[in-house]
N, C-alpha and C positions, 0 to 999 in steps of 0.2 A: 328768353330772348326778348329784348325790348326795343321799341323805337326810342332813340336816344332822347328825344325831347318830351317823352311822356313823364309826368310827375317830376321826381327829383333825379331821374337817371342822368340828366344832362350835367348836373352840378359837378364842377371840378374838371370837366373834359373840354371846355370851350376852346382852349388853345390847341389841343390835340386834334379836335374836329376841324378847326380852321386850317391847320397844316395839312390834314388829310384831303380836304376839298381842293386846296392848292395843288397838292400832289397829283390828283386826278386831272386837273387842268393842264399841268405840265406834261404828263404822259400822253394826253390827248393831242396836245400841240406837237409832240415829238413823233406822232404817227404810231403810237402804241395802243390806240383805242382798239380793244379786241371785241367790240360788240358786247354781247351778254357774257362773254367767257373770261374776261380779265378780272384781276383782283388787285386791290391795295388794302392791306390791313395794318393795324398798329396795336401793339401791346399796351394794355392799361397797366400802369405802374402799380405795384402792390396788390394786384389781384389776378386771378386766373381768368382773365377776360381779354377780349380784343374788340377793336372797332372794325366793322366791315361796312359794306354798302348793300342797299336793296337789290336783291337778285333780279336780274332782268333788265337792269339799267346799264347803258354804256357810260364810259368815263365822262363824256361831255354832258351827260344828263344829271350827274350826281351833284346834289347841293347839300346844305346842312341838314335839311329835314330827311334826307335819304340815308343818313348814317345810322348804323345799327350796333347796339351793344350786345355782345355774344359771350356766354360763358364757355370756357374751354371744354366743358363736358356736354355740350349741346347734343341732343339725341336726334335721330333721323326724323322723329315726329315733329320736331320743332324747326326743321330746316326750310321753312316757307319764306323767310325774309332774306336769308343770305344763301349764297351758293354752297351746296354740300361739299364742294371741293375745298372749302376752308378747313376741312379736317386735316389736310396736309400742313396748313399754316400752323395749326395747334401743335402738331408733332414737331415742327421746326422750332417753335417757341419753347417747347418743353425740353428739347435737346440742346438748345443754345440759349442760355440765359442772357447772353450779350445782345441778342437780336431784339430790336425794338420795333421793326417794321419789315414788311415783306411785300414785294411786287411780283406779280406773275402776269406776263403778257405774251403776245404772239405776233411780233412785227415780222413782216414778210422778209426783210433782209436778214433777220436773225434766223428764221426758218431756212432760208436759202443757204445761208452760211453753214448751218448745222447739217444740211443735206450733202454738202461737199465732203464731209468726213474730216475736214481739216481742223487743226487745233488753233485756239485763240493765240494770236500774236499781236501784242500792242504795236500798232503801226503809226500812232501819233502820240505826242507827248502826254496829253491829258489822260490817255488810256493807261498810262503807267500807274494810275491810282488802283488799277486792277491787276498789277503785276503779281503773278503767282497766286492770284485769288480766284481764278476761273477754273471750274471743274466741268467735265463733259459726261453726260448721261446718255448712253446709246441704247438702252433698253426701251421697249414699249410695253406698258403694263395696263393698257386700256384707259378708260375714263378715270380721272383722279378723284376719288371720293372716299379714301380711307386713310386713317391715321397710320396704318401699317406701311403704306406707300410713302407717307410723309417721313416715317423713320428711315426708310430706305434712302430717300432723298437726303436726309440729314447725314447719313453715313457717307454718301458720295460727296456731299458738299464739304464735310469736315469743318475746318475753320475758314473756309473760303467765303466769297461774297456773291459770286455768280455761279449758278448751275445751268448749263446749256442743255436743254432737252432736245435730243435729235428729232427732227421733223415735227417739232411741237412749239417750242418757244423758250422763254427764259424765266428763271427765278432769281430775283435779286433780293438780298437781305442787307440790313443796315442797323446801326445803333439808333437811328432816327428815321423819320419819314424822308427827310431831305437826303440822308445818306443813301437809303435804298433806291430812291427815285433817281438821284444823280448817277449812281452806279448803273442803273438800267439805261439811262440816256447815253452815257459814255460808251457802254458796251454796244448798244445799238449803232452808234456812230462808227465805232471801230469795225463792226461787221460790214457796214456799207463800204468803208474805205478798203478793208482787207479784200472784199469781193472785187472791188474795182481794180485793185493791184493784181489780184489773181488773174484777171482777164488779160493782163499783159503777158502772163506766163511766168512771172517771177515776183516773189514777195520778199522783201528784206525788212524785218521788224526789229524792235528792240530786243526781243527774246532770243534773237539769233546770236547776239554778241555775248559769249560766255566770259569775256574779260571785264565786263562792265557791271557785274552784279552789285557791287557796293554802291556805285553811282545810281543804278536803277532803283535799288531799294531806298536810297535817300530821297530820290524823286518821288517814289511811291508814297513814302511816309508824309512828304510835304503835301502832295496832291490829295491824299486821303485824310488830311488833318481836319479836325472839327472846324477850324476857322475857314479853310478854303472850301470845304463842302458846304458850309453855311452860306458863304458868299455866292457860290455857284448856284445853289438852290434859289436864293433870293433873286438872282439875275434871271433865272429861268421863269420864276413866277412873274417878275416884272414884264418879261417878254409876252406872257400870255395876257396880261392886263392891257396891252396896247390895243388889242382887238376886241376885248370884252369889258363890259362894265363890272366893277367889283361886286362880288356876291355879299349881300348884307346878312349879318348874323341875325337870327330871330331874337326878339326880346323875351326875357323870362321874368315872370312876376312871382 
């Protein structure tokens, strides 16, 4: 396990690290800062490695110098710089070659929604990017620190994008950091809206209309397209920069 900026470890990862730091800022601004417990990781192309962040830092504290390069086979004796829970990220990456990034957070509205026992129903248009892509995990297996549990998560998630962990939080996966982050943000928003609708005693979402599957899948494909996800992520990043000075990348010699 290396600090990313030691020696030549940084070379070739500049853009990925930049996207990662932006992702942390977006998640923080969205109310998904989970203190020391949350994660955002990214797969390193062409290697059994991922990027994580210094264990013990909250999302708002993570900068370029806090990114860590981790081998998939990291042992417990080397888990001093990243959370041991990243073991489940490794299992998901190994089970799903299409996954390029993973988010795990604990927003209060997501936990509250999971505690109702209700199932995800897209109740606003943007949430259709997750149409038929949300799975529910109702077991509790203790503290998540094993690859075995990660494999169990992978089995439940199947080819989906969001795994809702009852009384715990969310796991969001994506082809890119922007994809995983945007899915987490949209899911969080849908939980808030669905909970508000439930307080009235009645919820009517898109998933209730069995006659509109073709139209709903077409909307889902558009909203989940690379172009739209990229635009959404860039807008979310710009929104965070209105209140914070941009983080400068360190110079390398």
